[in-house]
N, C-alpha and C positions, 0 to 999 in steps of 0.2 A: 314229517318232512323227508323227502327223498335225499339221501346223501349224495354229495357231489362226487364227480370222478376223482377229484383231488383227495377228498376225505377217504374214499375207498382205497385209493393207492397208498395213502399215508398209513392207513390201518394195516394193510397187507405187509408193508415193509418195516413198520416201526418195531414190531416185537423182536424179530431177529437182529435188527441193526442197533437198537437203542443202547444196548449194553456195550456194543463193540465200538461205537463212535467216540473218538477222543474229543476233548474240548478244543475249541479253536486256539491256536497258539498265536497270540498277538504280542509282538515285540516292537515297541516304539523306539525309534532312533531320533535323538535330538538333532535337529538340523539348523537351529537358529534360536534366537531369544524367544522363548515361549512358543516354539513350534516343533512338532514331531511328525515323522513319517512312519507309517506302518507299511513295510514292503510285502506286497502280496506274492504268492507263489508264481514263479515265472513258468507257468504251465497252463494247459487247457483246464477248463472247469471239469472236475472229475470227483468221484466219490472220495478219493484219498485226501483231497485238500478241502472238501466241503464247499467248493466254489470260492474260497477266499484267495482270489488271484489278483484283485485290484489293489493299488496303493491307496491308502487312506491318510489324510492329513488332519492333525489335531492342533488347534491353536488356543492359547490362553488369552482371555480378556477379563476385564474387571467385572463384566456381567455374567461370565460363565464360559464354558468350553465351546468352541466352534469346530464342527467337523466338516470336512470337504470329502464327500462321499461316505458311505457307511456300510459297505459290504453286502453280502448276498442273501442274508437271512435274518429272521428274528433272533435266532440264537447268537449270531455274530453281533448284531446290533446291541443286544443285552450285554455281551462281554465288552464291547467297545465302550459302552456307557460307563462301566466300572473303570476301565483303563483311563478314559478321559478325566473322570473325577479324581482318580489317584494322581494323575500328572498335574492337573490344574487346581485341585482343591475346590472345584465348583462343579455343579451339574451342567449338562449340555444345554446351551441356550439357542443354538442355530445349527441346522444341518443343511448344507448346500449340496444339491445334486448336479453333477456335471453333464450327464447325458443318460440316455434311456437303457443302456445295457445292464443286464441284471446283476452282474458281479459287483456293480457300484451302488445299487440303490435299494435293494429289498431289505437291508438292515434297517431302513426307515420304519419298518413295522414296530420297532422297539420305541419309537418316539411319538409324541403328540404331533399330529399333522400341522398344528399351529406354529411349530418351530422349523418345519421342513420347507425349503425354498427351492424354486426352479424358475427358469426363464419362461416367458410366455410361450415360446416355440417348443420348449421341452414339455411344458404342461399340456400343450395340445397333443404332442406325440404320446404322452403317457395316457391320456384319455382313451386313445384308440389301441395302444399297444401294451399298456402296463399289465393288464390281467393275463394276456396271452404269454408274455415272457415269464410271468410267475408260474404258470402252469408248466411251461417247459422246464423250469428249474426243479420243480417237484419230480418230473420224470428223470432228470439227470441225477439228482442228489438225494432223493428219498427223504429219510428221516432227518437229515440235516435241516430240511426246510419246515419241519413241524411247527405249526402255529403261525407261519409267515403268511400274512394276508396283505395284499396290495391296497394301499390307500393313497389317494391323490395328495400331493403336497398342499399345505394350507396357505403358503406364501408365494405369490407370483411377483418376481423381482421386476422393478422398474428403476430407471436411473443408471448412472455409470459407476456408482459406488454405494457401499453401505458401511456405516460405522456402528460397531457393537462393542460396548464396554471400553471405549477409548481406542479401539483398534479399527483401522479403516481398510476395507477390502475393495480393490478395483474390480469391477465386474465386466467381463469381456465376452459377450455373446457372439459365438462364431459358429462354424459348421464345417463339415468335410468328413470327419471320422463318422459322424452321424448327421442327421438333418438338423440337430440342435445341440451344439457343444458349448459348454461354459468353461472358460479359463478364469482364474482368480489371481490377482496380484495382492500379496500381503505387503502393504506399503511400509510397515514398520521394519521389515527385514529385507525387502526387495526380493522376496521369494515368489516365483511364478508357479502356481499350482495349475498345471496345464490339462488335467484330465487326459482322456485318450487321444487328444490331438498330438500328444508327444509320447513316444515309447523310447526306452533306453536299454540297449543290449538285450532287447526282446522284440521279436519281429512284430510289426503292426498287424492288427486284425482289420478286416475290411467288409464285414457283413452288410453294412449300410453306407459304404464309403462313396463319396463323390470326390475322386482324387484331385481333379483340378481345383475344386473348392478347398480341399484339405491343404494343398500346397499354398494356396493364397492365404489361408489362415496361419500356416507356419511362418510365412513371411511377415504377417502382422505381429505374431508373437515375438519373432526375433527382433523386430524393430522397437519393442517395448523396453524401456529402461528397467532392467532387473539384474539381480546378482546371481541367483541360483534357480534351479528348476526342479520341480517335482513332476515326474512323468506319471501317466496313468498306470504304466506297468514298467518294471525294471528298476534298477538302482537309482538313487538320488544323484542328480547332476550338480556338483558343487560349483559349476560355472553357468553362464547364461546361455550357451549356444551348442554345446556338444550333442546333447540329446535331440535338440531341434534339428540340427544338421543331419544327424544320423537317420532320423525319421524321414526327412526330405529325401535323402540319398536312397533309402530303401524304396520309397514310393516311386521315385523317378526311374530307378532300375526296374522295378516290378512292371510298371506300365509299358516301358520300352521293350522289356523282354516278352511280355504277353503279346504285344502287337507284332513283334518279330515272329513269334511262334505261330500266330494266326497266318501270317503271310507265308510262312514256311510249310503250311498245311498240317501242322501238328494237331492231333486231337487233344482233348482235355487231360487225358491220362499222361500223354507224353509231355505236355506242358508242365504238369505238376511234378514231373521227374527231371526237369531241366537243371543243369548245374547252377548252383548259387555262388556268386563271387566270393573269393577268399576274404574280402574285407568284412563280410558279414558272418565269418566263422564263429565269432563269440556270441552271436545273437541266439538267445534261447528261442525254441519253437519255430525256427526259420522254415524248415521243411513243412511242418504242420501248417503254418500260416500261408506258405506258398500254395499248397494244395487247396486250402480253403479259398484263397483269393482267386484261383483259377475258376472255381465253381461260382464265385460271386461276380467276377468281372468278365470272364471269357465270352459269354453269350453276347453281351453288348458290343464287345470289340469285334467279334465275328460279324455281327449285323452291320457295323460301321464299315469294316474293311472288305467284306464279302457280300455286298447287297444282292438281293434277288434281281435278276435281269428283267423281270416283269414289273418291277417298281412297286411290288406289294409289301416291301419291308423285309 
């Protein structure tokens, strides 16, 4: 059998890196009764953090541990399994995936697909995009990804809630950060686990963003009766609205600033270097995400505001 590109790549980098790579450092923070958050690195995906940049939520139920997202790799998922069992005294019984971005989902390689759940829209996206994202993670992270193989989730969610071991989870299929985002409300504690629809003190990323739809989803989330918020990235929000409001503020500033930059005749390099308002000074990765957002969003804004005079788009 001819080895795959991924196998060759992993083999080339594994030997020099295997001894040097540390274990993932997984430090759960108790944020409520039977619920813990693991705060991912507030940084880009890079070799130094093994891709462990997403927040992960662990919940205890009578039937077993529930995970909301599961990290970037098989190695992370295996470590997460042990942490969840230690916290809850039970094995993992459900893994919810919030969206398709690889820092959130490839730890699912450590679990039986029969317990991994996604919305119908996310399942459709994963069928077409899942393998390609996994290949990209191998190129970025090398031996951190050893053994990580993408598998489709075995559970397609239906209905507005799911009860597991006496604990009920409200399921909120939305979109905007990606084409299919899932937020989850833990009704026992009033904790909203928002996935990457919400960032907190960490600039939002926009590779698949539909900003108007994202803003509409944020309005939906803010209207939900909840007490606290787990963002997809950044620290836990002990209240219901601060992280949601901050995410909305950044997105509104970003789109307004990019539109103004196009009308001012700035090229993409100049737009990426524009000043960032002082109110975002504490946001991690702000300049990095502004530069990325220019590459993601600028061409469409230029096409809208500076159409060709011959009408050809």
